[in-house]
All heavy atoms as an XYZ file, in Angstrom:
482
protein
N       0.833     -1.176      0.000
C       0.000      0.000      0.000
C       0.881      1.245      0.000
O       1.730      1.406      0.853
C      -0.862      0.032      1.241
C      -1.911     -0.990      1.288
S      -2.968     -0.464      2.613
C      -3.944     -1.844      2.819
N       0.623      2.060     -0.930
C       1.421      3.283     -1.004
C       0.608      4.458     -0.443
O      -0.590      4.548     -0.623
C       1.841      3.553     -2.445
O       0.678      3.778     -3.217
N       1.310      5.328      0.260
C       0.663      6.522      0.808
C       0.575      7.574     -0.296
O       1.512      7.739     -1.068
C       1.471      7.085      1.977
C       1.459      6.146      3.169
O       0.416      5.495      3.383
O       2.471      6.075      3.883
N      -0.551      8.273     -0.346
C      -0.630      9.346     -1.351
C       0.369     10.451     -0.985
O       0.490     10.827      0.164
C      -2.063      9.855     -1.259
C      -2.551      9.410      0.068
C      -1.765      8.184      0.428
N       1.083     10.900     -1.976
C       2.084     11.936     -1.706
C       1.388     13.284     -1.582
O       0.521     13.637     -2.367
C       3.126     12.005     -2.836
O       2.437     12.253     -4.059
C       3.908     10.713     -2.923
N       1.791     14.007     -0.576
C       1.242     15.337     -0.347
C       2.192     16.339     -0.985
O       3.388     16.347     -0.680
C       1.111     15.614      1.174
C       0.570     17.015      1.407
C       0.239     14.557      1.834
N       1.674     17.165     -1.889
C       2.570     18.130     -2.533
C       3.054     19.163     -1.514
O       2.335     19.531     -0.596
C       1.705     18.782     -3.604
C       0.304     18.554     -3.168
C       0.310     17.284     -2.372
N       4.271     19.584     -1.684
C       4.848     20.577     -0.782
C       4.143     21.911     -1.010
O       3.814     22.265     -2.137
C       6.340     20.719     -1.035
N       3.884     22.611      0.081
C       3.232     23.914     -0.057
C       4.241     24.920     -0.595
O       5.396     24.967     -0.172
C       2.685     24.408      1.289
O       3.747     24.455      2.234
C       1.604     23.491      1.804
N       3.788     25.709     -1.536
C       4.643     26.702     -2.166
C       4.387     28.042     -1.483
O       3.249     28.477     -1.341
C       4.342     26.818     -3.669
C       5.202     27.880     -4.321
C       4.549     25.472     -4.338
N       5.456     28.675     -1.050
C       5.349     29.968     -0.392
C       5.816     31.034     -1.368
O       6.940     30.985     -1.874
C       6.207     30.012      0.891
C       5.735     28.945      1.871
C       6.153     31.382      1.518
C       6.634     28.798      3.076
N       4.934     31.983     -1.619
C       5.286     33.096     -2.489
C       6.006     34.129     -1.638
O       5.394     34.825     -0.830
C       4.030     33.686     -3.122
C       4.336     34.784     -4.124
O       5.530     35.019     -4.411
O       3.380     35.409     -4.624
N       7.328     34.222     -1.805
C       8.121     35.114     -0.967
C       7.811     36.584     -1.237
O       7.834     37.403     -0.323
C       9.611     34.843     -1.171
C      10.075     33.444     -0.735
C      11.551     33.284     -1.027
C       9.790     33.217      0.732
N       7.485     36.911     -2.468
C       7.155     38.297     -2.791
C       5.868     38.714     -2.079
O       5.774     39.810     -1.528
C       7.020     38.474     -4.297
N       4.890     37.832     -2.081
C       3.624     38.139     -1.399
C       3.827     38.216      0.112
O       3.274     39.101      0.776
C       2.577     37.080     -1.725
C       1.228     37.370     -1.102
C       0.199     36.303     -1.440
O       0.473     35.441     -2.286
O      -0.884     36.367     -0.840
N       4.623     37.325      0.667
C       4.908     37.361      2.097
C       5.619     38.655      2.474
O       5.321     39.262      3.513
C       5.764     36.157      2.491
N       6.521     39.115      1.624
C       7.235     40.376      1.876
C       6.275     41.556      1.823
O       6.322     42.450      2.665
C       8.350     40.565      0.849
C       9.195     41.806      1.080
C      10.363     41.859      0.093
N      11.276     42.921      0.435
C      11.134     44.184      0.014
N      10.120     44.513     -0.762
N      11.997     45.098      0.366
N       5.368     41.561      0.833
C       4.375     42.635      0.729
C       3.493     42.677      1.972
O       3.211     43.750      2.509
C       3.505     42.451     -0.511
C       4.128     42.950     -1.795
C       3.105     42.999     -2.913
N       2.499     41.698     -3.188
C       2.955     40.820     -4.078
N       4.029     41.121     -4.801
N       2.355     39.675     -4.255
N       3.062     41.507      2.431
C       2.225     41.446      3.635
C       2.977     41.971      4.847
O       2.422     42.704      5.668
C       1.750     40.013      3.901
C       0.745     39.545      2.865
O       0.157     40.396      2.158
O       0.539     38.309      2.768
N       4.228     41.592      4.977
C       5.035     42.028      6.120
C       5.243     43.540      6.083
O       5.094     44.222      7.105
C       6.377     41.289      6.116
C       7.198     41.487      7.362
C       8.422     40.588      7.384
N       9.321     40.853      6.266
C       9.540     40.015      5.255
N       8.936     38.852      5.208
N      10.373     40.328      4.289
N       5.567     44.084      4.907
C       5.748     45.528      4.775
C       4.442     46.271      5.042
O       4.437     47.333      5.663
C       6.283     45.888      3.389
C       7.756     45.559      3.156
C       8.133     45.847      1.709
C       8.627     46.363      4.091
N       3.343     45.701      4.584
C       2.043     46.318      4.840
C       1.777     46.388      6.343
O       1.329     47.418      6.851
C       0.934     45.531      4.141
C      -0.433     46.010      4.493
N      -0.965     47.161      3.969
C      -1.365     45.518      5.341
C      -2.183     47.342      4.475
N      -2.440     46.365      5.299
N       2.064     45.301      7.056
C       1.854     45.279      8.508
C       2.749     46.304      9.209
O       2.306     46.980     10.141
C       2.117     43.885      9.061
C       1.076     42.868      8.598
O      -0.008     43.298      8.145
O       1.347     41.659      8.680
N       3.986     46.432      8.752
C       4.915     47.396      9.356
C       4.419     48.819      9.123
O       4.381     49.639     10.046
C       6.339     47.208      8.792
C       6.920     45.885      9.297
C       7.240     48.374      9.159
C       8.217     45.477      8.612
N       4.001     49.109      7.887
C       3.522     50.453      7.565
C       2.213     50.753      8.284
O       2.000     51.879      8.746
C       3.351     50.620      6.061
C       4.647     50.619      5.325
N       4.748     50.305      3.993
C       5.914     50.883      5.733
C       6.011     50.388      3.608
N       6.734     50.734      4.655
N       1.357     49.767      8.400
C       0.086     49.959      9.094
C       0.322     50.255     10.570
O      -0.322     51.139     11.136
C      -0.793     48.708      8.934
C      -2.179     48.861      9.482
C      -3.057     49.791      8.657
O      -2.743     50.037      7.483
O      -4.046     50.278      9.215
N       1.260     49.549     11.195
C       1.581     49.795     12.602
C       2.141     51.203     12.781
O       1.783     51.912     13.733
C       2.580     48.759     13.110
N       2.992     51.636     11.870
C       3.558     52.989     11.937
C       2.467     54.039     11.757
O       2.424     55.048     12.461
C       4.633     53.149     10.856
C       5.215     54.524     10.742
C       6.051     54.886     11.938
N       6.623     56.208     11.736
C       6.844     57.090     12.691
N       6.586     56.767     13.932
N       7.335     58.251     12.430
N       1.565     53.809     10.838
C       0.466     54.732     10.608
C      -0.412     54.857     11.851
O      -0.784     55.963     12.246
C      -0.370     54.271      9.420
C      -1.621     55.081      9.108
C      -1.251     56.496      8.683
C      -2.428     54.406      8.025
N      -0.731     53.748     12.482
C      -1.546     53.777     13.698
C      -0.827     54.522     14.818
O      -1.453     55.264     15.582
C      -1.905     52.360     14.135
C      -2.870     51.615     13.216
C      -3.061     50.186     13.700
C      -4.196     52.335     13.118
N       0.475     54.337     14.914
C       1.269     55.025     15.942
C       1.249     56.535     15.719
O       1.040     57.314     16.661
C       2.699     54.499     15.893
C       3.641     55.092     16.904
C       5.045     54.545     16.746
O       5.201     53.356     16.446
O       5.998     55.332     16.923
N       1.439     56.956     14.470
C       1.429     58.382     14.148
C       0.034     58.965     14.367
O      -0.123     60.058     14.907
C       1.906     58.616     12.688
C       1.660     60.038     12.241
C       3.369     58.258     12.567
N      -0.990     58.236     13.972
C      -2.365     58.699     14.153
C      -2.690     58.871     15.631
O      -3.314     59.859     16.033
C      -3.333     57.711     13.514
C      -4.785     58.162     13.586
C      -5.679     57.209     12.857
N      -5.433     57.312     11.431
C      -5.613     56.320     10.573
N      -6.027     55.148     10.987
N      -5.378     56.503      9.298
N      -2.243     57.927     16.455
C      -2.478     58.002     17.898
C      -1.764     59.212     18.499
O      -2.340     59.942     19.314
C      -1.992     56.717     18.563
C      -2.326     56.614     20.019
C      -1.879     55.276     20.571
C      -2.122     55.184     22.046
N      -1.661     53.929     22.606
N      -0.520     59.453     18.081
C       0.227     60.612     18.577
C      -0.439     61.908     18.130
O      -0.513     62.873     18.895
C       1.668     60.553     18.074
N      -0.941     61.946     16.904
C      -1.607     63.149     16.405
C      -2.886     63.421     17.181
O      -3.169     64.565     17.548
C      -1.910     62.984     14.917
C      -2.489     64.208     14.282
C      -1.665     65.214     13.814
C      -3.852     64.360     14.163
C      -2.190     66.355     13.234
C      -4.391     65.501     13.588
C      -3.557     66.496     13.120
N      -3.672     62.383     17.437
C      -4.911     62.560     18.193
C      -4.627     63.010     19.621
O      -5.412     63.758     20.202
C      -5.728     61.275     18.195
C      -6.352     60.970     16.850
C      -7.061     59.635     16.821
O      -6.973     58.874     17.816
O      -7.703     59.347     15.800
N      -3.512     62.579     20.168
C      -3.146     62.992     21.523
C      -2.724     64.463     21.528
O      -3.076     65.216     22.436
C      -2.009     62.115     22.048
C      -1.644     62.375     23.475
C      -0.565     61.424     23.936
C      -0.172     61.700     25.375
N       0.902     60.831     25.821
N      -1.986     64.897     20.506
C      -1.499     66.276     20.438
C      -2.615     67.245     20.042
O      -2.675     68.358     20.548
C      -0.354     66.366     19.440
N      -3.471     66.838     19.132
C      -4.539     67.697     18.632
C      -5.877     66.982     18.738
O      -6.408     66.490     17.744
C      -4.295     68.069     17.162
C      -3.005     68.787     16.934
C      -1.925     68.139     16.368
C      -2.876     70.115     17.282
C      -0.741     68.802     16.145
C      -1.690     70.792     17.063
C      -0.616     70.136     16.500
N      -6.449     66.918     19.938
C      -7.733     66.219     20.060
C      -8.839     66.970     19.324
O      -8.858     68.194     19.291
C      -7.986     66.196     21.566
C      -7.177     67.305     22.112
C      -5.999     67.468     21.202
N      -9.702     66.234     18.716
C     -10.817     66.843     18.007
C     -11.861     67.300     19.020
O     -12.164     66.579     19.969
C     -11.451     65.833     17.045
C     -10.593     65.400     15.875
C     -11.310     64.316     15.082
C     -10.295     66.582     14.977
N     -12.402     68.504     18.835
C     -13.440     68.943     19.765
C     -14.696     68.097     19.576
O     -15.054     67.742     18.458
C     -13.681     70.395     19.374
C     -13.252     70.483     17.959
C     -12.131     69.483     17.804
N     -15.332     67.802     20.686
C     -16.551     67.001     20.591
C     -17.703     67.914     20.175
O     -17.802     69.044     20.633
C     -16.849     66.338     21.932
C     -15.817     65.321     22.320
C     -16.230     64.528     23.547
O     -17.425     64.509     23.866
O     -15.343     63.939     24.152
N     -18.561     67.431     19.302
C     -19.673     68.266     18.865
C     -20.644     68.495     20.018
O     -20.798     67.623     20.884
C     -20.315     67.448     17.750
C     -19.896     66.055     17.996
C     -18.566     66.129     18.682
N     -21.290     69.649     20.047
C     -22.249     69.889     21.127
C     -23.424     68.918     21.004
O     -23.778     68.512     19.891
C     -22.696     71.330     20.892
C     -22.397     71.607     19.470
C     -21.229     70.744     19.110
N     -24.017     68.560     22.121
C     -25.142     67.616     22.041
C     -26.315     68.254     21.299
O     -26.605     69.426     21.465
C     -25.490     67.340     23.502
C     -24.883     68.443     24.275
C     -23.728     68.945     23.478
N     -26.947     67.467     20.485
C     -28.060     67.971     19.692
C     -29.320     67.992     20.550
O     -29.586     67.071     21.319
C     -28.286     67.101     18.463
C     -27.166     67.180     17.474
C     -27.476     66.402     16.213
C     -26.344     66.540     15.212
N     -26.632     65.809     13.990
N     -30.090     69.056     20.385
C     -31.344     69.184     21.108
C     -32.414     68.414     20.348
O     -32.421     68.415     19.113
C     -31.739     70.651     21.224
C     -30.757     71.471     22.022
C     -31.191     72.918     22.082
C     -30.168     73.744     22.827
N     -30.522     75.165     22.831
N     -33.311     67.772     21.075
C     -34.374     67.055     20.365
C     -35.285     68.050     19.645
O     -35.581     69.119     20.159
C     -35.117     66.316     21.464
C     -34.703     66.939     22.738
C     -33.399     67.637     22.492
N     -35.682     67.698     18.476
C     -36.526     68.579     17.680
C     -37.967     68.443     18.132
O     -38.469     67.350     18.368
C     -36.414     68.219     16.212
C     -35.005     68.423     15.670
C     -34.901     68.024     14.244
N     -35.576     69.003     13.410
C     -35.688     68.913     12.099
N     -35.192     67.871     11.470
N     -36.308     69.834     11.402
N     -38.615     69.557     18.270
C     -40.026     69.536     18.654
C     -40.878     69.708     17.404
O     -40.457     70.298     16.412
C     -40.323     70.639     19.672
O     -40.044     71.893     19.077
N     -42.075     69.206     17.488
C     -42.991     69.321     16.356
C     -43.504     70.747     16.276
O     -43.722     71.409     17.283
C     -44.161     68.361     16.518
C     -43.755     66.918     16.442
C     -44.973     66.031     16.537
C     -44.567     64.580     16.457
N     -45.737     63.701     16.567
N     -43.710     71.223     15.077
C     -44.254     72.549     14.888
C     -45.737     72.531     15.243
O     -46.462     71.588     14.918
C     -44.077     73.014     13.448
C     -42.646     73.274     13.079
C     -42.573     73.849     11.672
C     -41.145     74.152     11.318
N     -41.057     74.712      9.952
N     -46.169     73.564     15.882
C     -47.565     73.669     16.240
C     -48.331     74.184     15.028
O     -47.926     75.149     14.367
C     -47.766     74.631     17.418
C     -47.128     74.111     18.683
C     -47.369     75.072     19.815
C     -46.685     74.578     21.080
N     -46.878     75.507     22.196
N     -49.421     73.545     14.758
C     -50.238     73.983     13.614
C     -51.247     75.012     14.097
O     -51.829     74.883     15.180
C     -50.933     72.803     12.962
O     -51.781     72.188     13.896
N     -51.461     76.038     13.300
C     -52.424     77.076     13.634
C     -53.753     76.759     12.984
O     -53.794     76.304     11.830
C     -51.937     78.428     13.142
C     -50.752     78.914     13.924
C     -50.471     80.331     13.578
N     -49.612     80.391     12.391
C     -49.297     81.500     11.748
N     -49.792     82.641     12.126
N     -48.487     81.466     10.706
N     -54.786     77.000     13.726
C     -56.117     76.825     13.161
C     -56.492     78.084     12.404
O     -56.209     79.193     12.831
C     -57.126     76.575     14.272
C     -56.926     75.256     14.953
C     -57.999     75.024     15.953
C     -57.780     73.693     16.660
N     -58.802     73.450     17.638
N     -57.116     77.923     11.295
C     -57.492     79.061     10.465
C     -58.962     79.335     10.570
O     -59.811     78.616     10.778
C     -57.137     78.833      9.006
C     -55.655     78.790      8.851
C     -55.344     78.678      7.403
N     -53.896     78.507      7.267
C     -53.259     78.755      6.166
N     -53.900     79.164      5.120
N     -51.981     78.575      6.107
């Protein structure tokens, strides 16, 4: 009885490098964004007042 041969998995090194660089750049972007938000916090919008219905006038 022969065992079925399992083909070796092929690793695309170029794709792995792109993924790794993307992760590095994404981490750097998040770090810069966090520092920017800490230095220049966005003002919170004022709370919105609930809208009341217009009163209809009788004619």
